DRENDO-1510 file (C-alpha; in Angstrom, 1 decimal, always signed):
<recs>
REC; n; res; u; v; w
REC; 1; UNK; +180.6; +145.1; +186.3 .
REC; 2; UNK; +181.9; +144.7; +182.7 .
REC; 3; UNK; +179.5; +143.6; +180.0 .
REC; 4; UNK; +180.7; +141.6; +177.0 .
REC; 5; UNK; +178.2; +142.2; +174.2 .
REC; 6; UNK; +177.7; +140.3; +170.9 .
REC; 7; UNK; +180.1; +142.6; +169.1 .
REC; 8; UNK; +182.4; +143.9; +171.9 .
REC; 9; UNK; +184.3; +141.0; +173.2 .
REC; 10; UNK; +187.8; +141.8; +172.1 .
REC; 11; UNK; +189.3; +144.1; +174.7 .
REC; 12; UNK; +188.7; +142.4; +178.0 .
REC; 13; UNK; +190.8; +144.1; +180.7 .
REC; 14; UNK; +188.6; +143.2; +183.7 .
REC; 15; UNK; +188.9; +140.1; +185.8 .
REC; 16; UNK; +186.7; +137.1; +184.6 .
REC; 17; UNK; +184.5; +137.3; +187.7 .
REC; 18; UNK; +183.5; +140.9; +186.8 .
REC; 19; UNK; +182.4; +140.0; +183.2 .
REC; 20; UNK; +178.7; +139.6; +182.3 .
REC; 21; UNK; +178.6; +137.5; +179.1 .
REC; 22; UNK; +175.8; +138.7; +176.9 .
REC; 23; UNK; +175.7; +136.7; +173.6 .
REC; 24; UNK; +173.5; +134.5; +171.5 .
REC; 25; UNK; +174.0; +131.8; +174.2 .
REC; 26; UNK; +172.2; +134.0; +176.7 .
REC; 27; UNK; +173.4; +135.9; +179.7 .
REC; 28; UNK; +176.0; +134.5; +182.1 .
REC; 29; UNK; +177.8; +136.0; +185.1 .
REC; 30; UNK; +179.1; +135.4; +188.6 .
REC; 31; UNK; +176.3; +135.6; +191.2 .
REC; 32; UNK; +176.5; +138.7; +193.3 .
REC; 33; UNK; +179.2; +140.2; +191.1 .
REC; 34; UNK; +178.1; +140.5; +187.5 .
REC; 35; UNK; +174.8; +138.6; +187.8 .
REC; 36; UNK; +172.6; +140.4; +190.3 .
REC; 37; UNK; +168.9; +140.7; +190.9 .
REC; 38; UNK; +168.8; +143.9; +188.9 .
REC; 39; UNK; +170.5; +142.2; +185.9 .
REC; 40; UNK; +168.2; +139.2; +186.1 .
REC; 41; UNK; +165.1; +141.5; +186.3 .
REC; 42; UNK; +166.0; +143.7; +183.3 .
REC; 43; UNK; +166.8; +140.8; +180.9 .
REC; 44; UNK; +163.7; +138.8; +182.0 .
REC; 45; UNK; +161.5; +141.9; +181.4 .
REC; 46; UNK; +163.1; +142.5; +178.0 .
REC; 47; UNK; +162.6; +138.8; +177.1 .
REC; 48; UNK; +158.9; +139.1; +178.0 .
REC; 49; UNK; +158.7; +142.1; +175.7 .
REC; 50; UNK; +160.4; +140.2; +172.8 .
REC; 51; UNK; +158.1; +137.2; +173.2 .
REC; 52; UNK; +155.2; +139.3; +171.9 .
REC; 53; UNK; +156.9; +139.9; +168.5 .
REC; 54; UNK; +156.7; +136.3; +167.2 .
REC; 55; UNK; +159.6; +136.9; +164.7 .
REC; 56; UNK; +157.5; +135.9; +161.7 .
REC; 57; UNK; +155.9; +132.9; +163.5 .
REC; 58; UNK; +152.1; +132.7; +164.0 .
REC; 59; UNK; +150.9; +133.5; +167.6 .
REC; 60; UNK; +151.6; +130.9; +170.1 .
REC; 61; UNK; +148.7; +128.7; +171.3 .
REC; 62; UNK; +149.2; +130.1; +174.8 .
REC; 63; UNK; +150.6; +133.5; +174.1 .
REC; 64; UNK; +150.8; +134.7; +177.7 .
REC; 65; UNK; +152.5; +131.6; +179.0 .
REC; 66; UNK; +156.2; +131.0; +179.7 .
REC; 67; UNK; +157.9; +127.7; +180.7 .
REC; 68; UNK; +160.7; +128.2; +183.3 .
REC; 69; UNK; +163.2; +125.5; +184.5 .
REC; 70; UNK; +166.6; +125.6; +186.1 .
REC; 71; UNK; +169.7; +123.5; +186.7 .
REC; 72; UNK; +170.7; +122.6; +190.3 .
REC; 73; UNK; +173.0; +125.5; +191.1 .
REC; 74; UNK; +172.7; +126.8; +194.6 .
REC; 75; UNK; +171.9; +130.3; +193.3 .
REC; 76; UNK; +169.0; +128.8; +191.3 .
REC; 77; UNK; +166.2; +129.4; +193.9 .
REC; 78; UNK; +166.6; +133.1; +194.1 .
REC; 79; UNK; +167.0; +133.5; +190.4 .
REC; 80; UNK; +163.9; +131.4; +189.9 .
REC; 81; UNK; +162.0; +133.7; +192.3 .
REC; 82; UNK; +163.2; +136.8; +190.5 .
REC; 83; UNK; +162.4; +135.5; +187.0 .
REC; 84; UNK; +159.0; +134.2; +188.0 .
REC; 85; UNK; +158.1; +137.5; +189.8 .
REC; 86; UNK; +159.1; +139.6; +186.8 .
REC; 87; UNK; +157.2; +137.4; +184.4 .
REC; 88; UNK; +154.1; +137.7; +186.6 .
REC; 89; UNK; +154.6; +141.5; +186.7 .
REC; 90; UNK; +154.8; +141.5; +182.9 .
REC; 91; UNK; +151.4; +139.6; +182.7 .
REC; 92; UNK; +152.7; +136.1; +182.0 .
REC; 93; UNK; +151.6; +132.8; +183.5 .
REC; 94; UNK; +154.7; +131.0; +184.6 .
REC; 95; UNK; +154.9; +127.2; +184.3 .
REC; 96; UNK; +157.6; +126.3; +186.8 .
REC; 97; UNK; +159.0; +122.8; +185.9 .
REC; 98; UNK; +161.7; +122.8; +188.5 .
REC; 99; UNK; +165.2; +121.4; +188.2 .
REC; 100; UNK; +165.3; +119.9; +184.7 .
REC; 101; UNK; +167.6; +119.7; +181.7 .
REC; 102; UNK; +167.7; +122.6; +179.3 .
REC; 103; UNK; +166.2; +120.4; +176.5 .
REC; 104; UNK; +163.3; +119.5; +178.7 .
REC; 105; UNK; +162.3; +123.2; +178.8 .
REC; 106; UNK; +162.7; +123.4; +175.0 .
REC; 107; UNK; +160.5; +120.4; +174.5 .
REC; 108; UNK; +157.8; +121.6; +177.0 .
REC; 109; UNK; +157.6; +125.0; +175.3 .
REC; 110; UNK; +156.5; +123.1; +172.2 .
REC; 111; UNK; +154.1; +120.8; +174.1 .
REC; 112; UNK; +152.4; +123.6; +176.0 .
REC; 113; UNK; +152.3; +125.9; +172.9 .
REC; 114; UNK; +153.9; +128.6; +175.1 .
REC; 115; UNK; +155.1; +132.0; +174.0 .
REC; 116; UNK; +158.6; +131.0; +175.1 .
REC; 117; UNK; +160.8; +129.6; +177.8 .
REC; 118; UNK; +163.7; +130.5; +180.1 .
REC; 119; UNK; +166.4; +128.2; +181.5 .
REC; 120; UNK; +168.3; +129.3; +184.6 .
REC; 121; UNK; +171.7; +127.8; +184.0 .
REC; 122; UNK; +175.4; +128.6; +183.3 .
REC; 123; UNK; +175.8; +125.2; +181.6 .
REC; 124; UNK; +179.4; +124.0; +182.1 .
REC; 125; UNK; +180.6; +127.1; +183.8 .
REC; 126; UNK; +181.9; +126.8; +187.4 .
REC; 127; UNK; +179.6; +126.8; +190.4 .
REC; 128; UNK; +179.8; +130.5; +191.2 .
REC; 129; UNK; +178.3; +131.3; +187.8 .
REC; 130; UNK; +174.7; +131.3; +186.7 .
REC; 131; UNK; +172.7; +132.6; +183.8 .
REC; 132; UNK; +169.7; +132.9; +181.6 .
REC; 133; UNK; +168.9; +131.1; +178.4 .
REC; 134; UNK; +166.0; +132.3; +176.3 .
REC; 135; UNK; +163.8; +130.1; +174.1 .
REC; 136; UNK; +161.2; +131.2; +171.6 .
REC; 137; UNK; +157.8; +129.7; +170.9 .
REC; 138; UNK; +159.3; +127.1; +168.4 .
REC; 139; UNK; +161.4; +125.6; +171.2 .
REC; 140; UNK; +164.6; +127.0; +169.6 .
REC; 141; UNK; +166.9; +129.5; +171.3 .
REC; 142; UNK; +166.3; +133.2; +170.3 .
REC; 143; UNK; +167.8; +134.1; +167.0 .
REC; 144; UNK; +170.7; +136.6; +166.8 .
REC; 145; UNK; +168.3; +139.3; +165.6 .
REC; 146; UNK; +165.9; +138.7; +168.5 .
REC; 147; UNK; +168.8; +138.7; +170.9 .
REC; 148; UNK; +169.9; +142.1; +169.7 .
REC; 149; UNK; +166.3; +143.4; +170.1 .
REC; 150; UNK; +166.1; +142.0; +173.6 .
REC; 151; UNK; +169.5; +143.4; +174.6 .
REC; 152; UNK; +168.5; +146.8; +173.3 .
REC; 153; UNK; +165.2; +146.8; +175.2 .
REC; 154; UNK; +167.1; +145.7; +178.4 .
REC; 155; UNK; +169.7; +148.4; +178.1 .
REC; 156; UNK; +167.1; +151.1; +177.4 .
REC; 157; UNK; +164.6; +149.9; +180.0 .
REC; 158; UNK; +161.9; +149.8; +177.4 .
REC; 159; UNK; +159.5; +147.4; +179.0 .
REC; 160; UNK; +156.1; +147.9; +180.5 .
REC; 161; UNK; +154.9; +146.2; +183.7 .
REC; 162; UNK; +151.2; +145.3; +184.0 .
REC; 163; UNK; +148.7; +146.9; +186.4 .
REC; 164; UNK; +147.3; +145.0; +189.3 .
REC; 165; UNK; +144.4; +143.5; +187.3 .
REC; 166; UNK; +146.5; +142.2; +184.4 .
REC; 167; UNK; +149.1; +140.3; +186.4 .
REC; 168; UNK; +150.2; +136.8; +185.5 .
REC; 169; UNK; +150.4; +133.7; +187.8 .
REC; 170; UNK; +152.6; +130.8; +188.7 .
REC; 171; UNK; +151.8; +127.1; +188.3 .
REC; 172; UNK; +154.0; +124.1; +188.8 .
REC; 173; UNK; +154.4; +121.0; +186.6 .
REC; 174; UNK; +156.1; +118.1; +188.3 .
REC; 175; UNK; +155.7; +115.8; +185.2 .
REC; 176; UNK; +158.5; +117.3; +183.1 .
REC; 177; UNK; +160.8; +114.2; +183.3 .
REC; 178; UNK; +158.0; +111.9; +182.4 .
REC; 179; UNK; +157.0; +114.0; +179.3 .
REC; 180; UNK; +160.6; +114.1; +178.1 .
REC; 181; UNK; +161.1; +110.4; +178.5 .
REC; 182; UNK; +157.8; +109.5; +176.9 .
REC; 183; UNK; +158.8; +111.6; +173.8 .
REC; 184; UNK; +162.0; +109.6; +173.5 .
REC; 185; UNK; +160.4; +106.2; +173.9 .
REC; 186; UNK; +157.7; +107.0; +171.4 .
REC; 187; UNK; +160.3; +107.4; +168.6 .
REC; 188; UNK; +159.5; +104.8; +166.0 .
REC; 189; UNK; +163.1; +103.6; +165.7 .
REC; 190; UNK; +163.6; +103.1; +169.4 .
REC; 191; UNK; +162.9; +99.5; +170.4 .
REC; 192; UNK; +162.7; +99.7; +174.2 .
REC; 193; UNK; +162.2; +95.9; +174.6 .
REC; 194; UNK; +165.3; +95.2; +172.5 .
REC; 195; UNK; +167.3; +97.5; +174.7 .
REC; 196; UNK; +165.8; +96.0; +177.9 .
REC; 197; UNK; +166.8; +92.5; +176.6 .
REC; 198; UNK; +170.5; +93.6; +176.7 .
REC; 199; UNK; +170.4; +94.4; +180.5 .
REC; 200; UNK; +173.2; +97.0; +180.1 .
REC; 201; UNK; +175.2; +98.0; +183.1 .
REC; 202; UNK; +176.0; +101.7; +182.9 .
REC; 203; UNK; +178.0; +104.1; +185.0 .
REC; 204; UNK; +176.7; +107.7; +185.0 .
REC; 205; UNK; +178.3; +110.9; +186.2 .
REC; 206; UNK; +175.9; +114.0; +186.2 .
REC; 207; UNK; +178.3; +116.2; +188.3 .
REC; 208; UNK; +175.5; +117.0; +190.8 .
REC; 209; UNK; +173.7; +118.9; +188.1 .
REC; 210; UNK; +170.2; +118.6; +186.8 .
REC; 211; UNK; +170.8; +115.3; +184.9 .
REC; 212; UNK; +170.9; +112.7; +187.6 .
REC; 213; UNK; +167.2; +112.1; +188.2 .
REC; 214; UNK; +166.1; +112.0; +184.5 .
REC; 215; UNK; +169.1; +109.9; +183.3 .
REC; 216; UNK; +168.6; +107.4; +186.0 .
REC; 217; UNK; +164.8; +107.2; +185.3 .
REC; 218; UNK; +165.4; +106.8; +181.6 .
REC; 219; UNK; +168.0; +104.1; +182.0 .
REC; 220; UNK; +166.1; +102.1; +184.6 .
REC; 221; UNK; +163.0; +102.2; +182.4 .
REC; 222; UNK; +165.2; +100.7; +179.6 .
REC; 223; UNK; +166.2; +97.8; +181.9 .
REC; 224; UNK; +169.7; +99.1; +182.7 .
REC; 225; UNK; +171.5; +98.8; +186.0 .
REC; 226; UNK; +172.8; +102.3; +186.9 .
REC; 227; UNK; +176.0; +102.8; +188.9 .
REC; 228; UNK; +175.9; +106.4; +189.8 .
REC; 229; UNK; +178.5; +109.1; +190.5 .
REC; 230; UNK; +177.4; +112.5; +191.6 .
REC; 231; UNK; +173.7; +111.9; +190.7 .
REC; 232; UNK; +172.2; +114.0; +193.4 .
REC; 233; UNK; +171.2; +117.5; +192.0 .
REC; 234; UNK; +172.8; +119.4; +194.8 .
REC; 235; UNK; +174.5; +122.1; +192.6 .
REC; 236; UNK; +177.7; +121.6; +194.5 .
REC; 237; UNK; +179.7; +120.1; +191.6 .
REC; 238; UNK; +181.9; +117.2; +192.5 .
REC; 239; UNK; +184.5; +118.3; +189.9 .
REC; 240; UNK; +184.9; +120.9; +187.2 .
REC; 241; UNK; +181.6; +120.5; +185.4 .
REC; 242; UNK; +182.6; +120.6; +181.8 .
REC; 243; UNK; +182.5; +116.9; +180.6 .
REC; 244; UNK; +185.9; +116.7; +179.1 .
REC; 245; UNK; +188.5; +113.9; +179.7 .
REC; 246; UNK; +190.5; +115.6; +182.4 .
REC; 247; UNK; +187.3; +116.0; +184.5 .
REC; 248; UNK; +186.1; +112.4; +184.0 .
REC; 249; UNK; +188.9; +110.4; +185.6 .
REC; 250; UNK; +186.7; +108.9; +188.3 .
REC; 251; UNK; +184.1; +107.8; +185.8 .
REC; 252; UNK; +186.8; +106.4; +183.5 .
REC; 253; UNK; +188.1; +104.3; +186.4 .
REC; 254; UNK; +184.7; +103.2; +187.6 .
REC; 255; UNK; +183.5; +101.7; +184.3 .
REC; 256; UNK; +186.0; +98.8; +184.1 .
REC; 257; UNK; +186.0; +98.3; +187.9 .
REC; 258; UNK; +182.2; +97.8; +187.8 .
REC; 259; UNK; +182.4; +95.6; +184.6 .
REC; 260; UNK; +180.0; +98.1; +183.0 .
REC; 261; UNK; +179.1; +98.2; +179.3 .
REC; 262; UNK; +179.7; +101.9; +179.1 .
REC; 263; UNK; +179.9; +105.2; +181.0 .
REC; 264; UNK; +177.8; +108.3; +180.4 .
REC; 265; UNK; +178.7; +111.9; +181.5 .
REC; 266; UNK; +176.5; +114.9; +181.2 .
REC; 267; UNK; +177.0; +118.6; +182.0 .
REC; 268; UNK; +175.0; +120.5; +184.6 .
REC; 269; UNK; +172.1; +121.4; +182.2 .
REC; 270; UNK; +172.2; +118.1; +180.4 .
REC; 271; UNK; +172.5; +119.2; +176.8 .
REC; 272; UNK; +175.9; +117.5; +176.4 .
REC; 273; UNK; +176.6; +113.8; +176.6 .
REC; 274; UNK; +180.1; +112.2; +176.6 .
REC; 275; UNK; +180.6; +108.4; +176.3 .
REC; 276; UNK; +183.1; +106.1; +177.9 .
REC; 277; UNK; +183.6; +102.6; +176.4 .
REC; 278; UNK; +183.7; +99.4; +178.4 .
REC; 279; UNK; +187.5; +99.6; +178.9 .
REC; 280; UNK; +187.2; +103.0; +180.5 .
REC; 281; UNK; +188.4; +104.8; +177.4 .
REC; 282; UNK; +186.6; +108.0; +176.5 .
REC; 283; UNK; +185.4; +108.1; +172.9 .
REC; 284; UNK; +185.8; +111.9; +172.9 .
REC; 285; UNK; +182.9; +114.3; +173.0 .
REC; 286; UNK; +183.1; +114.7; +169.2 .
REC; 287; UNK; +182.1; +111.1; +168.7 .
REC; 288; UNK; +178.8; +111.3; +170.5 .
REC; 289; UNK; +177.4; +113.2; +167.5 .
REC; 290; UNK; +179.3; +111.1; +164.9 .
REC; 291; UNK; +177.8; +107.9; +166.4 .
REC; 292; UNK; +174.3; +109.4; +166.3 .
REC; 293; UNK; +174.8; +110.4; +162.6 .
REC; 294; UNK; +175.9; +106.9; +161.7 .
REC; 295; UNK; +172.9; +105.4; +163.5 .
REC; 296; UNK; +170.4; +107.6; +161.8 .
REC; 297; UNK; +171.9; +107.1; +158.3 .
REC; 298; UNK; +172.8; +103.4; +158.6 .
REC; 299; UNK; +170.3; +101.7; +160.9 .
REC; 300; UNK; +167.3; +104.0; +160.6 .
REC; 301; UNK; +168.0; +104.5; +156.9 .
REC; 302; UNK; +167.4; +108.2; +156.7 .
REC; 303; UNK; +168.8; +110.3; +153.9 .
REC; 304; UNK; +169.2; +114.1; +154.0 .
REC; 305; UNK; +171.3; +116.9; +155.4 .
REC; 306; UNK; +173.5; +116.7; +158.4 .
REC; 307; UNK; +174.4; +119.9; +160.2 .
REC; 308; UNK; +177.2; +120.6; +162.6 .
REC; 309; UNK; +179.2; +123.7; +163.6 .
REC; 310; UNK; +182.6; +124.9; +162.3 .
REC; 311; UNK; +184.4; +123.5; +165.4 .
REC; 312; UNK; +183.0; +120.0; +165.0 .
REC; 313; UNK; +184.9; +116.9; +163.7 .
REC; 314; UNK; +185.4; +116.0; +160.1 .
REC; 315; UNK; +184.2; +112.5; +161.2 .
REC; 316; UNK; +180.7; +113.8; +160.7 .
REC; 317; UNK; +181.4; +114.9; +157.1 .
REC; 318; UNK; +183.0; +111.6; +156.4 .
REC; 319; UNK; +180.1; +109.6; +157.7 .
REC; 320; UNK; +177.6; +111.8; +155.9 .
REC; 321; UNK; +179.5; +111.4; +152.6 .
REC; 322; UNK; +179.6; +107.6; +153.0 .
REC; 323; UNK; +175.8; +107.6; +152.8 .
REC; 324; UNK; +175.5; +110.2; +150.0 .
REC; 325; UNK; +174.5; +113.0; +152.3 .
REC; 326; UNK; +175.6; +116.6; +152.6 .
REC; 327; UNK; +177.1; +117.9; +155.8 .
REC; 328; UNK; +176.7; +121.7; +156.5 .
REC; 329; UNK; +178.8; +123.7; +158.9 .
REC; 330; UNK; +177.5; +126.8; +160.7 .
REC; 331; UNK; +179.0; +129.3; +163.2 .
REC; 332; UNK; +179.2; +128.0; +166.7 .
REC; 333; UNK; +176.0; +128.4; +168.8 .
REC; 334; UNK; +173.1; +126.0; +169.0 .
REC; 335; UNK; +170.7; +128.5; +167.4 .
REC; 336; UNK; +172.9; +128.7; +164.3 .
REC; 337; UNK; +172.9; +124.9; +163.9 .
REC; 338; UNK; +169.2; +124.8; +164.6 .
REC; 339; UNK; +168.3; +127.4; +162.0 .
REC; 340; UNK; +170.4; +125.6; +159.3 .
REC; 341; UNK; +168.7; +122.3; +160.3 .
REC; 342; UNK; +165.3; +123.9; +159.7 .
REC; 343; UNK; +166.4; +125.4; +156.4 .
REC; 344; UNK; +167.8; +122.2; +155.1 .
REC; 345; UNK; +165.2; +119.8; +156.6 .
REC; 346; UNK; +168.1; +118.0; +158.3 .
REC; 347; UNK; +167.9; +114.4; +159.4 .
REC; 348; UNK; +170.2; +115.1; +162.4 .
REC; 349; UNK; +172.6; +117.7; +163.6 .
REC; 350; UNK; +174.5; +119.0; +166.6 .
REC; 351; UNK; +177.7; +120.3; +168.0 .
REC; 352; UNK; +180.9; +118.5; +168.6 .
REC; 353; UNK; +180.8; +119.1; +172.4 .
REC; 354; UNK; +178.5; +116.1; +172.9 .
REC; 355; UNK; +175.4; +117.9; +171.8 .
REC; 356; UNK; +173.0; +115.8; +169.6 .
REC; 357; UNK; +170.0; +117.5; +167.9 .
REC; 358; UNK; +167.2; +115.2; +166.6 .
REC; 359; UNK; +164.3; +116.8; +164.8 .
REC; 360; UNK; +162.1; +113.8; +165.4 .
REC; 361; UNK; +162.1; +114.9; +169.1 .
REC; 362; UNK; +162.9; +118.6; +169.0 .
REC; 363; UNK; +165.7; +120.7; +167.5 .
REC; 364; UNK; +167.9; +121.3; +170.5 .
REC; 365; UNK; +171.0; +119.7; +172.0 .
REC; 366; UNK; +169.7; +116.9; +174.2 .
REC; 367; UNK; +171.8; +114.5; +176.3 .
REC; 368; UNK; +168.8; +112.1; +176.9 .
REC; 369; UNK; +168.3; +111.9; +173.1 .
REC; 370; UNK; +172.0; +111.1; +172.7 .
REC; 371; UNK; +171.7; +108.4; +175.3 .
REC; 372; UNK; +168.7; +106.6; +173.8 .
REC; 373; UNK; +170.2; +106.7; +170.3 .
REC; 374; UNK; +173.5; +105.3; +171.6 .
REC; 375; UNK; +171.7; +102.4; +173.4 .
REC; 376; UNK; +169.6; +101.6; +170.4 .
REC; 377; UNK; +172.7; +101.7; +168.2 .
REC; 378; UNK; +174.5; +99.3; +170.6 .
REC; 379; UNK; +171.5; +97.0; +170.8 .
REC; 380; UNK; +170.9; +96.8; +167.0 .
REC; 381; UNK; +174.6; +96.4; +166.2 .
REC; 382; UNK; +174.8; +93.8; +169.0 .
REC; 383; UNK; +178.2; +95.3; +169.6 .
REC; 384; UNK; +180.4; +96.9; +172.2 .
REC; 385; UNK; +180.9; +100.7; +172.3 .
REC; 386; UNK; +184.6; +100.3; +171.5 .
REC; 387; UNK; +183.7; +98.2; +168.4 .
REC; 388; UNK; +181.2; +100.9; +167.3 .
REC; 389; UNK; +183.8; +103.6; +167.6 .
REC; 390; UNK; +186.2; +101.5; +165.5 .
REC; 391; UNK; +183.7; +101.7; +162.6 .
REC; 392; UNK; +184.0; +105.5; +162.5 .
REC; 393; UNK; +186.6; +107.6; +160.7 .
REC; 394; UNK; +189.6; +108.3; +162.9 .
REC; 395; UNK; +190.3; +112.0; +163.7 .
REC; 396; UNK; +191.7; +113.5; +166.9 .
REC; 397; UNK; +190.6; +116.9; +168.0 .
REC; 398; UNK; +192.3; +119.3; +170.4 .
REC; 399; UNK; +190.6; +122.1; +172.2 .
REC; 400; UNK; +192.7; +124.9; +173.7 .
REC; 401; UNK; +191.9; +128.2; +175.2 .
REC; 402; UNK; +193.7; +131.6; +175.1 .
REC; 403; UNK; +192.8; +134.3; +177.6 .
REC; 404; UNK; +191.7; +137.4; +175.8 .
REC; 405; UNK; +193.5; +139.7; +178.1 .
REC; 406; UNK; +194.5; +142.9; +176.3 .
REC; 407; UNK; +194.7; +141.1; +172.9 .
REC; 408; UNK; +192.6; +142.7; +170.1 .
REC; 409; UNK; +191.1; +139.4; +168.9 .
REC; 410; UNK; +189.4; +140.7; +165.8 .
REC; 411; UNK; +192.7; +142.4; +164.6 .
REC; 412; UNK; +194.6; +139.1; +165.4 .
REC; 413; UNK; +192.2; +137.1; +163.3 .
REC; 414; UNK; +192.4; +139.5; +160.4 .
REC; 415; UNK; +196.2; +139.4; +160.4 .
REC; 416; UNK; +196.1; +135.6; +160.5 .
REC; 417; UNK; +193.7; +135.5; +157.6 .
REC; 418; UNK; +196.1; +137.6; +155.5 .
REC; 419; UNK; +198.9; +135.3; +156.5 .
REC; 420; UNK; +197.1; +132.2; +155.3 .
REC; 421; UNK; +195.5; +133.6; +152.2 .
REC; 422; UNK; +196.8; +131.4; +149.3 .
REC; 423; UNK; +198.3; +128.8; +151.7 .
REC; 424; UNK; +195.2; +127.1; +153.0 .
REC; 425; UNK; +192.9; +124.7; +151.2 .
REC; 426; UNK; +190.0; +126.8; +152.5 .
REC; 427; UNK; +189.4; +129.8; +154.8 .
REC; 428; UNK; +186.1; +130.3; +156.5 .
REC; 429; UNK; +185.3; +133.6; +158.2 .
REC; 430; UNK; +181.7; +132.9; +159.2 .
REC; 431; UNK; +182.7; +132.6; +162.9 .
REC; 432; UNK; +186.2; +133.8; +163.6 .
REC; 433; UNK; +188.6; +132.0; +161.3 .
REC; 434; UNK; +188.8; +128.4; +160.2 .
REC; 435; UNK; +191.9; +127.3; +158.3 .
REC; 436; UNK; +191.6; +124.0; +156.4 .
REC; 437; UNK; +194.5; +122.0; +155.0 .
REC; 438; UNK; +194.4; +118.5; +153.6 .
REC; 439; UNK; +195.8; +117.1; +156.8 .
REC; 440; UNK; +194.4; +119.3; +159.5 .
REC; 441; UNK; +192.1; +122.2; +160.3 .
REC; 442; UNK; +192.2; +124.9; +163.1 .
REC; 443; UNK; +189.3; +127.1; +164.1 .
REC; 444; UNK; +190.0; +130.2; +166.0 .
REC; 445; UNK; +187.1; +132.1; +167.6 .
REC; 446; UNK; +186.0; +134.2; +170.5 .
REC; 447; UNK; +183.9; +132.2; +173.0 .
REC; 448; UNK; +180.1; +132.9; +173.5 .
REC; 449; UNK; +180.3; +131.8; +177.1 .
REC; 450; UNK; +183.7; +132.7; +178.6 .
REC; 451; UNK; +186.1; +135.6; +178.1 .
REC; 452; UNK; +188.5; +133.5; +176.1 .
REC; 453; UNK; +189.6; +132.7; +172.5 .
REC; 454; UNK; +189.0; +129.1; +171.6 .
REC; 455; UNK; +191.6; +127.4; +169.4 .
REC; 456; UNK; +190.3; +124.1; +168.2 .
REC; 457; UNK; +192.2; +121.8; +165.8 .
REC; 458; UNK; +191.9; +118.4; +164.3 .
REC; 459; UNK; +194.2; +116.0; +162.5 .
REC; 460; UNK; +194.7; +112.2; +162.2 .
REC; 461; UNK; +196.7; +112.1; +165.5 .
REC; 462; UNK; +196.5; +114.0; +168.7 .
REC; 463; UNK; +200.1; +115.1; +168.4 .
REC; 464; UNK; +199.5; +116.5; +164.9 .
REC; 465; UNK; +196.4; +118.3; +166.1 .
REC; 466; UNK; +198.3; +119.9; +169.0 .
REC; 467; UNK; +201.1; +120.9; +166.7 .
REC; 468; UNK; +198.6; +122.6; +164.3 .
REC; 469; UNK; +197.0; +124.5; +167.2 .
REC; 470; UNK; +200.3; +125.5; +168.6 .
REC; 471; UNK; +201.5; +126.7; +165.2 .
REC; 472; UNK; +198.5; +129.0; +165.0 .
REC; 473; UNK; +198.9; +130.3; +168.5 .
REC; 474; UNK; +202.6; +131.0; +167.9 .
REC; 475; UNK; +201.7; +132.8; +164.7 .
REC; 476; UNK; +199.1; +135.0; +166.5 .
REC; 477; UNK; +201.7; +135.9; +169.1 .
REC; 478; UNK; +204.2; +136.8; +166.4 .
REC; 479; UNK; +201.7; +138.8; +164.4 .
REC; 480; UNK; +200.2; +140.9; +167.2 .
REC; 481; UNK; +201.3; +143.3; +169.8 .
REC; 482; UNK; +199.1; +143.6; +172.9 .
REC; 483; UNK; +197.3; +147.0; +173.1 .
</recs>
């Protein structure tokens, strides 16, 4: 097994299946290869040790309680058993909430006043992968500092199991969906009766992940007719699970065939939401957040900060500026966006992968939040989804991947920065390198979840965005020699 740490991801010479990704996004690996019971046990025990530190927060209401949920992957049951057993051995009461979205775990950590939470998921990674996400008592993912502390404890084995008379316990809560939906429908700017009056017909693809049951329940409660694709949470994904256009062809065809008002796709752990308009045309995952920003600033009338990551669309900046609001950009990673949202008291935030973060509910990417904001937006505007998209600034984003292989990524980024110094409108090195010009930007960074370099670019047209990305890739290749 080959571990990729927070700081040592630039010389991958192993095969992808042998890599254990250990980053601020949690721990991910291929089951039985890099993700084994021993690996699960040591990181779970280390997390239990970190939960006692509070990181400057007051003690949790229930300081020996941890909320655990999982997505639908077929490896989920044994990982749930392993995680629960270790938590009990560390003296924690486990609240097992079953197959649920990642944001549901975040929300219930807050509602229970728990010391923390764990989600057993590899998000959009293929079916053979699984992983662990770690949540602190605030409902946010662990900070980079807490991650470093946890990883050091795991590597050194510095955790203490409890004696027989100080063990924890396991209880189950089958009401997690209900609690999540109730939190959404209690938002003061959501008019459930108005949405019900529209009688929307909606096609949904949850790729056999955790989202099918809760998305169906939410939509039917809002008076929608649901036409489902892959709603059963079997964990055998019907297609590549990342909700990008190439993987959503069936949904795109289904929407016009069913005369639906829109289509909704979510990833296996339901923190990302992608929208398809009534013609079967995808809005693009970037526009889920941009629509939500417009709704909160225009229809709800909020004013304040908007937060996104460095790889997210300029459309968010443009919408925020139109309402006199500042838009902040952070390094990629939900916790980085979340921390900035707390710091600035943000109205809304998220990441341009379809992840919407609404402080009125909780500060975490949440596909059900994105869904209910979209439906309220449609109902109040009394409009079609394509017409709403037409009200937003037009930018086209392209997201490419480069295998790391033997490339020294840090050295490549440093050389590229030198090359663009004085030529770019702006250079940002907070997370890899982002090069901004008047007409386009490109963000080059090492992935937190896969052994790849992401090259993301945006311009007014798709061709221009592709050309900008290819220009940067070509320059990397010309500047570097594989080691």
